C-alpha positions in Angstrom: 81.0 107.8 61.5 80.7 111.4 60.1 79.2 114.7 61.1 76.4 116.3 59.1 79.0 118.5 57.3 80.6 115.4 55.7 83.8 115.6 57.7 84.8 112.5 59.7 84.2 112.4 63.4 87.2 112.0 65.6 87.9 108.3 66.5 86.7 107.0 69.8 89.5 107.6 72.3 91.1 104.5 73.7 93.2 105.0 76.8 95.4 102.0 75.6 96.0 103.6 72.2 96.7 107.0 73.7 99.2 105.6 76.2 100.8 103.4 73.6 101.2 106.3 71.2 102.8 108.4 74.0 105.0 105.5 75.0 106.3 105.2 71.5 107.1 108.9 71.3 108.9 108.7 74.6 110.9 105.6 73.5 111.9 107.4 70.3 113.0 110.5 72.2 114.9 108.3 74.7 116.7 106.3 72.0 117.8 109.5 70.3 119.1 110.9 73.5 120.9 107.6 74.4 122.4 107.0 70.9 125.5 109.2 71.5 126.2 107.0 74.6 125.9 103.9 72.4 122.8 102.8 74.4 119.2 102.0 73.6 116.3 101.9 76.0 116.6 98.1 76.2 120.3 98.2 76.9 119.8 100.9 79.5 117.1 98.9 81.2 119.3 95.8 81.4 122.3 97.8 82.7 120.0 99.4 85.3 118.7 96.1 86.5 122.3 94.8 86.8 123.3 97.9 88.7 120.3 97.6 91.0 120.9 93.9 91.8 124.6 93.2 91.9 125.3 89.5 91.4 122.0 89.0 89.5 121.7 85.8 87.5 120.8 85.5 83.9 117.4 83.9 84.8 116.6 86.8 87.2 117.5 89.3 84.5 115.3 87.6 82.0 112.4 87.7 84.5 113.0 91.4 85.3 113.4 92.4 81.7 110.5 90.3 80.3 112.8 88.6 77.7 114.2 85.2 77.2 117.3 83.9 79.0 119.0 83.4 75.6 118.3 87.1 74.8 119.8 88.1 78.1 122.9 86.0 77.5 123.4 87.8 74.1 122.8 91.3 75.6 125.1 90.7 78.6 127.8 89.4 76.3 127.6 92.6 74.3 127.6 94.7 77.5 130.6 92.8 78.8 132.5 93.2 75.5 131.9 96.9 75.8 133.4 96.8 79.4 130.2 97.8 81.1 129.5 94.6 83.0 131.3 91.6 84.2 130.3 88.1 85.0 132.0 86.9 88.2 131.4 83.3 87.5 134.3 81.3 88.8 133.9 78.4 86.3 131.6 77.0 83.6 128.5 75.5 85.0 128.4 77.8 88.0 125.6 80.2 88.5 126.4 83.7 87.1 126.9 86.7 89.3 126.7 89.7 86.9 127.6 93.2 88.0 128.2 96.6 86.6 131.9 97.8 86.1 133.1 101.2 87.1 132.8 102.2 83.4 129.3 100.9 83.3 128.4 102.9 86.4 129.8 106.1 84.8 127.8 105.4 81.7 124.6 104.9 83.8 125.2 108.4 85.3 125.5 110.0 81.8 122.4 108.0 80.7 120.4 109.2 83.7 121.2 112.8 82.7 120.0 112.1 79.1 116.8 110.6 80.5 116.3 113.6 82.7 116.6 115.9 79.7 113.9 113.8 77.9 111.7 113.9 80.9 112.1 117.7 81.1 111.3 118.1 77.3 108.4 115.7 77.3 106.8 116.5 80.7 108.5 119.6 82.1 107.1 123.2 82.4 107.5 123.9 78.7 105.9 120.7 77.5 102.4 120.3 76.1 100.0 120.8 79.1 98.3 117.4 78.5 101.7 115.6 78.6 102.6 117.5 81.8 99.3 116.3 83.3 100.1 112.7 82.2 103.6 113.0 83.7 102.2 114.4 87.0 99.7 111.5 87.2 102.3 108.9 86.5 104.7 110.3 89.1 101.8 110.5 91.6 100.8 106.9 91.0 104.2 105.6 91.6 105.2 107.7 94.5 102.1 107.3 96.6 
């Protein structure tokens, strides 16, 4: 479609595309803020789920994270190798009971500060007015 002056008309606005575009920008900002902590948005999410549900199983983590059990096993193994979580399984074949270590809890606190900085930059008083409006709407939708 084009206007009479030969310039293209703006594309039809899709809510899905707008939200997805903003989500990708947020994820990029979050990953950059979390990188100095050796975290990604995915790793932070997994660590947050483990902290919120001490003793959580691999199956439950997979359901909460929307990934496969095999992917959770690999990710938890990496988190455990970094000293951030531990699996309190008494023996092989026993259901896992994964929990955050003290080091993992300290890292989560630092990560929460990094996330707050991104929230402030993306949706705070100095942010683009439309993004502030989106942030207000999201907060209102999930606190009501």
